[in-house]
PAVOVEX-716044 format. One line per 8 residues: number of its first residue (from 1); their letters; for each residue x, y, z of N, C-alpha, C. Coordinates in nm, 3 decimals. Each point is the difference from the previous one (the first is absolute). Example, Ala and Ser with C-alpha at 12.3 -4.5 7.8 and 13.67 -1.06 7.14 Angstrom:
PAVOVEX-716044
1 = as = 1.319/-0.569/0.780/-0.089/0.119/0.000/0.090/0.120/0.000 ~ -0.035/0.105/-0.072/0.082/0.119/0.006/-0.077/0.109/0.073 .
***
This chain:
PAVOVEX-716044
1 = mdsklqlf = -2.557/14.565/6.864/0.177/-0.083/0.088/0.067/-0.110/-0.108 ~ 0.093/0.009/-0.077/0.091/-0.091/-0.030/-0.009/-0.140/0.090 ~ -0.078/-0.060/-0.119/-0.027/-0.133/0.036/0.089/-0.104/0.085 ~ 0.177/0.054/-0.031/0.101/-0.078/0.095/0.001/0.024/0.077 ~ -0.016/0.197/0.064/0.002/0.036/0.150/-0.067/-0.034/0.055 ~ -0.142/-0.076/-0.034/-0.139/0.017/0.064/0.067/-0.163/0.044 ~ 0.030/-0.082/-0.054/0.086/-0.118/0.035/0.056/-0.011/0.108 ~ 0.120/0.088/-0.027/0.066/0.009/0.147/-0.064/0.038/0.111 .
9 = akvllkeh = -0.037/0.131/-0.069/-0.030/0.091/0.181/-0.091/-0.116/0.085 ~ -0.086/-0.060/-0.102/-0.099/-0.138/0.071/0.054/-0.097/0.083 ~ 0.164/-0.014/-0.072/0.063/-0.123/0.111/0.101/0.045/0.070 ~ 0.019/0.140/-0.015/0.087/0.062/0.114/-0.099/0.013/0.132 ~ -0.105/0.107/-0.075/-0.098/0.063/0.129/-0.038/-0.128/0.068 ~ -0.061/-0.087/-0.042/-0.095/-0.093/0.049/-0.181/0.083/0.051 ~ 0.003/-0.018/0.111/-0.105/0.063/0.058/-0.018/0.114/0.015 ~ 0.094/0.084/-0.046/0.020/0.163/-0.024/-0.017/0.042/-0.143 .
17 = ydeflemi = -0.017/-0.091/-0.109/-0.058/0.003/-0.112/-0.097/0.116/-0.049 ~ -0.150/-0.028/0.047/-0.099/0.069/-0.015/0.012/0.165/0.075 ~ 0.115/-0.018/0.062/0.038/0.183/0.077/0.075/0.055/-0.093 ~ 0.063/-0.102/-0.076/0.137/0.101/-0.105/-0.110/0.032/-0.125 ~ -0.108/-0.079/-0.027/-0.079/0.045/-0.155/-0.073/0.111/0.077 ~ -0.024/0.037/0.103/-0.065/0.076/0.047/0.081/0.161/-0.019 ~ 0.097/-0.065/0.057/0.164/0.111/0.028/-0.026/0.050/-0.157 ~ -0.024/-0.116/-0.138/0.035/0.030/-0.126/-0.104/0.093/-0.055 .
25 = qlfnidkr = -0.124/-0.027/0.003/-0.113/0.075/-0.034/-0.024/0.164/0.025 ~ 0.071/-0.011/0.167/0.023/0.167/0.031/0.119/0.068/-0.081 ~ 0.086/-0.116/0.018/0.094/0.090/-0.117/-0.065/0.044/-0.114 ~ -0.010/-0.127/-0.044/-0.019/0.083/-0.174/-0.153/0.111/0.001 ~ -0.053/-0.005/0.099/-0.100/0.137/-0.010/0.088/0.131/-0.013 ~ 0.064/0.004/0.142/0.095/0.122/-0.014/0.105/-0.027/0.097 ~ 0.136/-0.024/-0.070/0.129/-0.026/-0.014/0.044/0.065/0.121 ~ -0.011/0.158/-0.021/0.077/0.095/0.067/-0.081/0.000/0.129 .
33 = tfvlqhrk = -0.114/0.000/0.006/-0.077/0.008/0.152/0.055/-0.151/0.098 ~ 0.033/-0.135/-0.083/0.013/-0.063/0.064/0.125/-0.044/0.081 ~ 0.065/0.057/-0.115/0.152/0.052/0.048/0.057/0.083/0.137 ~ -0.092/0.109/0.007/-0.006/0.072/0.085/-0.071/-0.069/0.135 ~ -0.044/-0.114/0.011/-0.103/-0.033/0.100/0.060/-0.148/0.035 ~ 0.086/-0.061/-0.053/0.083/-0.092/-0.007/0.128/-0.029/0.051 ~ 0.079/0.196/-0.018/0.118/0.034/0.041/0.069/-0.092/0.053 ~ -0.064/-0.048/0.138/0.101/-0.043/0.086/-0.016/-0.176/-0.089 .
41 = mfekgwyd = -0.044/-0.070/0.007/0.026/-0.112/-0.141/0.109/0.000/-0.070 ~ -0.009/0.113/-0.060/0.130/-0.009/-0.113/0.105/0.024/0.069 ~ -0.010/0.113/0.132/0.121/0.002/0.052/0.100/-0.141/0.057 ~ -0.097/-0.071/0.038/0.036/-0.129/0.059/0.072/-0.103/-0.080 ~ -0.090/0.023/-0.143/0.095/-0.107/-0.146/0.067/0.096/-0.097 ~ 0.071/0.107/0.117/0.131/0.075/-0.094/-0.035/0.098/-0.120 ~ -0.101/0.053/0.017/-0.036/0.044/-0.096/0.000/0.184/0.024 ~ 0.035/0.083/-0.041/0.015/0.127/-0.028/-0.156/0.077/-0.022 .
49 = tssednef = -0.068/0.068/0.077/-0.125/0.058/-0.032/-0.026/0.093/0.027 ~ 0.167/0.134/-0.043/-0.013/0.087/0.051/0.037/0.106/-0.158 ~ -0.013/-0.097/-0.055/0.057/0.060/-0.153/-0.149/0.025/-0.113 ~ -0.046/0.046/-0.056/-0.142/0.020/-0.074/0.081/-0.148/-0.145 ~ 0.071/0.016/-0.049/0.099/-0.007/-0.098/-0.040/-0.155/0.045 ~ 0.006/-0.092/0.073/-0.018/-0.146/0.048/-0.138/-0.037/-0.073 ~ 0.035/-0.110/-0.057/-0.144/-0.039/-0.066/0.007/-0.195/0.083 ~ -0.090/0.011/0.036/-0.024/-0.141/0.100/-0.077/-0.089/-0.110 .
57 = sevdimlc = 0.022/-0.141/0.020/-0.086/-0.070/-0.064/-0.054/-0.093/0.065 ~ -0.080/-0.122/-0.089/-0.083/-0.068/0.116/0.142/-0.087/0.073 ~ 0.040/-0.090/-0.055/0.156/-0.020/0.052/0.027/0.046/0.109 ~ 0.028/0.151/0.025/0.056/0.093/0.078/-0.107/-0.072/0.138 ~ -0.063/0.018/-0.069/-0.141/-0.065/0.148/0.024/-0.122/0.048 ~ -0.014/-0.045/-0.095/0.024/-0.203/0.099/0.105/0.013/0.054 ~ 0.094/0.045/-0.024/0.136/-0.033/0.076/0.010/0.088/0.150 ~ -0.035/0.142/-0.051/-0.040/0.061/0.157/-0.084/-0.029/0.117 .
65 = faivshrm = -0.140/-0.073/-0.093/-0.137/-0.081/0.063/0.092/-0.098/0.073 ~ 0.065/-0.079/-0.082/0.083/-0.075/0.050/0.058/-0.042/0.117 ~ 0.112/0.126/-0.014/0.076/0.007/0.141/-0.112/0.052/0.124 ~ -0.078/0.092/0.011/-0.062/0.009/0.087/-0.104/-0.115/0.076 ~ -0.032/-0.079/-0.105/-0.054/-0.091/0.017/0.043/-0.156/0.082 ~ 0.152/0.047/-0.009/0.105/-0.090/0.049/0.015/-0.154/-0.100 ~ -0.056/0.039/-0.103/0.033/-0.074/-0.122/0.142/0.031/-0.067 ~ 0.098/0.065/0.039/0.118/0.069/-0.105/0.100/0.082/0.145 .
73 = avidwige = 0.094/-0.005/-0.074/0.099/0.061/0.091/0.085/0.048/-0.108 ~ 0.088/0.131/0.086/0.051/0.070/-0.108/0.144/0.090/0.068 ~ 0.078/-0.028/-0.046/0.187/0.026/0.033/0.084/0.037/-0.104 ~ 0.077/0.104/0.031/0.078/0.115/-0.027/0.081/-0.143/-0.092 ~ 0.095/0.046/-0.133/0.077/-0.089/-0.014/0.127/-0.048/0.026 ~ 0.038/0.151/0.084/0.128/0.015/0.074/0.037/-0.164/0.037 ~ -0.145/-0.002/0.154/0.069/-0.093/0.093/-0.174/0.013/0.149 ~ 0.042/-0.064/0.062/-0.046/0.018/0.124/0.000/0.087/0.084 .
81 = eysgqvkr = -0.110/0.033/0.086/0.048/0.165/0.070/0.039/-0.047/0.109 ~ -0.003/-0.161/0.054/0.018/-0.057/0.136/0.024/-0.152/-0.065 ~ 0.096/-0.084/0.081/0.007/-0.131/-0.028/-0.104/-0.081/0.031 ~ -0.089/-0.074/-0.110/-0.091/-0.062/0.039/-0.139/0.054/-0.097 ~ 0.033/0.124/-0.020/-0.163/0.035/-0.082/-0.059/-0.075/-0.117 ~ 0.058/-0.048/-0.057/-0.083/-0.049/-0.082/-0.092/-0.107/0.064 ~ 0.105/-0.127/0.095/-0.062/-0.094/0.041/-0.121/0.058/0.121 ~ -0.035/0.075/0.034/-0.091/0.109/0.079/-0.043/0.027/-0.091 .
89 = sitmlkny = -0.014/0.030/-0.117/-0.098/0.066/-0.068/-0.070/-0.077/-0.028 ~ 0.033/-0.150/-0.053/-0.095/-0.059/-0.070/-0.112/-0.072/0.120 ~ -0.133/0.077/-0.003/-0.072/-0.017/0.114/-0.120/-0.100/-0.139 ~ 0.011/-0.003/-0.104/-0.057/-0.032/-0.108/-0.051/-0.155/0.030 ~ 0.125/-0.069/0.086/-0.030/-0.130/0.032/-0.137/-0.028/0.078 ~ -0.031/0.110/0.065/-0.092/-0.028/0.095/-0.133/-0.017/-0.060 ~ 0.009/0.056/-0.132/-0.129/0.010/-0.109/-0.060/-0.186/-0.029 ~ 0.109/-0.073/0.021/0.018/-0.177/-0.044/0.004/-0.071/0.131 .
97 = gierflwn = 0.014/0.065/0.124/-0.081/-0.063/0.093/0.135/-0.017/0.111 ~ 0.132/0.060/-0.073/0.119/-0.039/0.050/0.058/0.106/0.110 ~ -0.016/0.047/0.134/0.021/0.092/0.084/0.134/0.025/-0.025 ~ 0.041/-0.121/0.039/0.166/0.013/0.046/0.093/-0.087/-0.094 ~ 0.059/0.062/-0.097/0.123/-0.071/-0.110/0.157/-0.027/0.055 ~ 0.033/-0.066/0.034/0.200/-0.012/0.014/0.042/-0.006/-0.062 ~ 0.038/0.118/-0.015/0.123/0.042/-0.183/0.111/-0.040/0.123 ~ 0.020/-0.123/-0.142/0.179/-0.036/0.072/0.110/0.045/-0.167 .
105 = tkkfedsl = 0.068/0.110/0.062/0.056/0.052/-0.156/0.185/0.021/0.098 ~ -0.012/-0.050/0.124/0.134/0.016/0.035/0.128/-0.094/-0.110 ~ -0.065/-0.041/-0.081/0.095/-0.092/-0.105/0.061/0.112/-0.086 ~ -0.141/0.026/-0.058/0.010/0.091/-0.103/0.093/0.134/0.057 ~ -0.054/0.087/0.117/0.146/0.054/0.018/0.121/0.032/0.055 ~ -0.010/-0.159/0.022/0.175/-0.079/0.033/0.051/0.023/-0.125 ~ -0.077/-0.029/-0.112/0.134/-0.002/-0.133/0.008/0.109/-0.048 ~ -0.091/0.113/0.039/0.060/0.151/-0.048/0.166/0.062/-0.012 .
113 = dwdkirrg = 0.002/0.035/-0.070/0.152/0.069/-0.012/-0.066/0.145/-0.035 ~ 0.010/0.051/0.140/-0.048/0.104/-0.037/0.082/0.181/-0.022 ~ 0.140/-0.070/-0.058/0.117/0.045/-0.071/-0.045/0.069/-0.097 ~ -0.122/-0.171/-0.084/0.002/0.031/-0.095/-0.142/0.070/-0.056 ~ -0.084/0.013/0.099/-0.122/0.076/-0.020/-0.030/0.092/0.007 ~ -0.033/0.068/-0.132/-0.010/0.134/-0.018/-0.120/0.052/0.028 ~ -0.023/0.133/0.023/-0.117/0.074/0.036/-0.080/-0.052/-0.080 ~ -0.126/-0.021/0.068/-0.140/-0.088/-0.034/0.005/-0.130/-0.035 .
121 = dylpllfq = 0.120/-0.067/-0.026/-0.014/-0.148/-0.025/-0.052/-0.064/0.139 ~ 0.000/0.038/0.069/-0.031/-0.110/0.119/-0.152/-0.055/0.009 ~ -0.103/0.102/0.012/-0.133/-0.053/-0.022/-0.028/-0.060/-0.097 ~ 0.019/-0.032/-0.166/-0.013/-0.084/-0.084/0.038/-0.120/0.043 ~ 0.126/-0.002/0.039/0.024/-0.182/0.113/-0.092/-0.025/0.103 ~ -0.010/0.110/0.095/-0.081/-0.047/0.136/-0.150/-0.065/-0.110 ~ -0.036/0.091/-0.054/-0.128/-0.106/-0.091/0.011/-0.111/-0.053 ~ 0.067/-0.006/-0.044/0.046/-0.156/-0.096/0.037/-0.079/0.105 .
129 = amnkqlnr = 0.037/-0.024/0.120/0.030/-0.062/0.097/-0.129/0.001/0.120 ~ -0.053/0.058/0.036/-0.147/-0.022/-0.015/-0.120/-0.050/-0.016 ~ 0.023/0.051/-0.155/-0.106/-0.079/-0.090/0.032/-0.175/0.007 ~ 0.138/-0.020/-0.025/0.015/-0.140/0.012/-0.043/-0.083/0.094 ~ 0.003/0.052/0.141/-0.096/-0.030/0.092/-0.165/0.014/-0.010 ~ 0.033/0.078/-0.088/-0.212/0.021/0.025/-0.032/-0.098/-0.090 ~ 0.126/-0.035/-0.093/-0.121/-0.097/-0.131/0.007/-0.150/0.041 ~ 0.097/-0.030/0.105/-0.007/-0.088/0.048/-0.160/-0.038/0.102 .
137 = ggysivfc = -0.084/0.076/0.025/-0.070/0.042/0.083/-0.146/0.001/-0.103 ~ 0.041/0.000/-0.163/-0.101/0.028/-0.054/-0.051/0.156/-0.030 ~ 0.058/0.066/0.053/0.024/0.218/-0.033/0.133/-0.020/-0.063 ~ -0.050/0.131/-0.082/0.096/0.075/-0.078/-0.036/0.207/0.054 ~ 0.133/0.035/0.003/0.018/0.179/-0.001/-0.015/0.022/-0.161 ~ -0.063/0.072/-0.027/-0.079/0.043/-0.142/0.054/0.183/0.045 ~ 0.055/0.028/-0.109/0.026/0.153/-0.025/-0.064/0.037/-0.070 ~ -0.060/0.161/-0.009/-0.094/0.075/-0.079/0.112/0.061/-0.049 .
145 = dtksdcfr = 0.054/0.009/-0.133/0.183/0.089/-0.024/-0.121/0.134/-0.081 ~ 0.050/0.072/0.074/-0.057/0.184/-0.113/0.102/0.059/-0.059 ~ 0.114/-0.096/0.051/0.131/0.076/-0.092/0.038/0.084/0.119 ~ -0.028/0.026/0.109/0.015/0.120/0.050/0.124/-0.040/0.138 ~ -0.028/0.086/0.106/0.187/-0.024/0.083/-0.087/-0.068/0.127 ~ -0.112/-0.086/0.017/-0.019/-0.061/0.083/-0.077/-0.151/0.014 ~ 0.052/-0.095/0.069/-0.086/-0.108/-0.028/-0.159/-0.031/0.080 ~ -0.061/0.013/-0.143/-0.136/-0.052/0.066/-0.022/-0.139/0.017 .
153 = yailptae = -0.067/-0.088/0.101/0.052/-0.158/-0.026/-0.107/-0.037/0.104 ~ -0.095/-0.143/-0.018/-0.095/-0.001/0.043/0.044/-0.181/0.005 ~ -0.088/-0.067/0.064/0.025/-0.126/0.023/-0.157/-0.091/-0.057 ~ 0.058/-0.094/-0.105/-0.203/-0.071/-0.028/0.084/-0.132/0.011 ~ -0.122/-0.070/-0.034/0.043/-0.188/0.014/0.080/-0.012/-0.153 ~ 0.112/-0.056/0.044/0.047/-0.028/-0.148/-0.089/-0.032/-0.143 ~ -0.117/-0.076/0.045/-0.075/-0.076/-0.138/-0.086/0.115/-0.031 ~ -0.012/0.075/0.076/-0.108/0.141/-0.073/0.085/0.111/-0.054 .
161 = fvqfente = 0.184/-0.010/0.048/0.048/0.130/-0.041/0.079/-0.065/-0.199 ~ 0.020/-0.106/0.005/0.057/-0.039/-0.120/-0.079/-0.010/-0.120 ~ -0.177/0.039/0.010/0.000/0.064/-0.120/-0.010/0.120/-0.041 ~ 0.077/0.096/0.086/0.013/0.122/-0.004/0.182/0.052/-0.019 ~ 0.046/-0.109/0.008/0.134/0.072/0.015/0.063/0.012/-0.165 ~ 0.086/0.127/0.012/0.034/0.054/-0.160/-0.104/0.069/-0.012 ~ -0.137/0.007/0.040/-0.094/0.109/-0.056/0.027/0.134/0.010 ~ -0.028/0.053/-0.120/-0.012/0.162/0.010/-0.123/0.036/0.004 .
169 = lddyltii = -0.047/0.109/0.107/-0.124/0.074/0.019/-0.039/0.121/-0.069 ~ -0.044/0.055/-0.059/-0.012/0.151/-0.099/0.166/0.051/-0.049 ~ 0.096/-0.096/-0.053/0.063/0.036/-0.037/0.097/0.048/0.097 ~ -0.003/0.017/0.182/0.089/0.065/0.089/0.045/-0.065/0.095 ~ -0.109/-0.127/0.061/0.045/-0.071/0.092/0.018/-0.126/-0.057 ~ 0.123/-0.046/0.064/0.024/-0.216/-0.076/0.053/-0.019/0.171 ~ -0.103/-0.118/0.019/0.030/-0.099/0.094/0.093/-0.110/-0.027 ~ 0.093/0.017/0.061/0.088/-0.117/0.033/0.037/-0.051/0.090 .
177 = spkiyniy = 0.096/-0.081/0.050/0.058/-0.050/0.088/0.163/-0.022/0.047 ~ 0.003/-0.006/0.111/0.111/0.078/0.108/0.118/-0.090/-0.129 ~ 0.003/-0.086/-0.055/0.126/-0.159/-0.061/0.030/0.066/-0.123 ~ -0.057/0.129/-0.041/0.047/0.062/-0.129/0.008/0.148/0.028 ~ -0.011/0.073/0.156/-0.026/0.134/-0.030/0.106/0.027/0.041 ~ 0.171/-0.064/0.022/0.126/0.057/0.013/0.010/0.102/-0.134 ~ -0.053/-0.031/-0.122/0.043/0.105/-0.137/-0.112/0.138/-0.021 ~ -0.083/-0.034/0.082/-0.071/0.106/-0.001/0.050/0.155/-0.001 .
185 = ladkgnel = -0.026/0.088/-0.076/0.031/0.149/-0.046/-0.069/0.106/0.032 ~ -0.007/0.069/0.045/-0.046/0.113/0.014/-0.007/0.130/-0.090 ~ -0.147/0.065/-0.059/0.060/0.097/-0.030/0.062/0.044/-0.120 ~ 0.033/-0.073/-0.110/0.090/-0.027/-0.110/-0.051/0.042/-0.119 ~ -0.107/0.059/-0.025/-0.076/0.012/-0.103/-0.126/-0.040/-0.061 ~ -0.070/0.002/-0.074/-0.139/-0.092/-0.049/0.051/-0.162/-0.060 ~ 0.132/0.033/-0.090/-0.009/-0.115/-0.040/0.083/-0.138/0.088 ~ 0.112/0.051/0.075/0.049/-0.093/0.078/-0.093/-0.103/0.109 .
193 = pkimlylk = -0.114/0.097/0.060/-0.072/-0.119/0.076/-0.035/-0.129/-0.059 ~ -0.039/-0.024/-0.124/-0.011/-0.060/-0.096/0.074/-0.123/-0.022 ~ 0.115/0.072/-0.039/0.126/-0.080/-0.043/0.053/-0.084/0.166 ~ -0.031/0.082/0.107/0.016/-0.054/0.130/-0.114/-0.141/0.025 ~ -0.096/0.009/-0.069/-0.128/-0.032/0.051/0.047/-0.186/-0.073 ~ 0.056/0.055/-0.138/0.058/-0.117/-0.087/0.067/-0.104/0.047 ~ 0.101/0.102/0.118/0.105/-0.079/0.014/-0.044/-0.094/0.135 ~ -0.073/0.101/0.056/-0.082/-0.085/0.109/-0.042/-0.135/-0.028 .
201 = keifcstk = -0.085/-0.014/-0.086/-0.091/-0.075/-0.083/0.103/-0.124/-0.013 ~ 0.116/0.033/-0.084/0.125/-0.111/-0.054/0.056/-0.047/0.129 ~ 0.055/-0.001/0.107/0.029/0.013/0.084/-0.099/-0.120/0.079 ~ -0.092/0.066/0.021/-0.094/-0.073/0.044/-0.018/-0.153/-0.017 ~ -0.025/0.003/-0.206/0.004/-0.126/-0.014/0.122/-0.082/0.006 ~ 0.086/0.066/0.012/0.114/-0.106/-0.008/0.091/-0.037/0.109 ~ -0.102/0.037/0.150/0.000/-0.023/0.093/-0.086/-0.122/0.062 ~ -0.100/0.005/-0.075/-0.124/-0.113/0.017/0.115/-0.139/0.047 .
***
């Protein structure tokens, strides 16, 4: 396993890390059988297991396992299926002893000009507002960007997250913060993700 993936998985999965390692061992022995036996896990991570052309990686297993272990959540980029979906999905805070978090996003909601909000614009703005509130308590929302049409997000203590921010895993997944996610573009070829990562880094450095 890639050393960077191993380090991030250990921080993300915490007490579930050893179980993840066992999964990786089984996956590398027989990938096809593993996918068939863990179809529901992949589906919860929004992966299509119906096609034999799909090749899954250790990164994919980490993301899906994190979701079923309630260390991560996933949502379509278009928006929430119902009001408050993102807030309710962030049960990851319970992993840090926070049973209930009082979100205060009314000021953010009131500031939105809905006539100018385009399709897909709302969630990045919401995540930024929520992230600011979490930052005050020492936590950060973490996006695991695979250039797909959904958001896979987790919550980590900010002190743990900073060592991974803007890290690429297997040239496939980029770990980023909501404050720079608004320039994210999906499925635009092989070179654009590298260009976008460069721009994200530049914007991040200029806003420090």
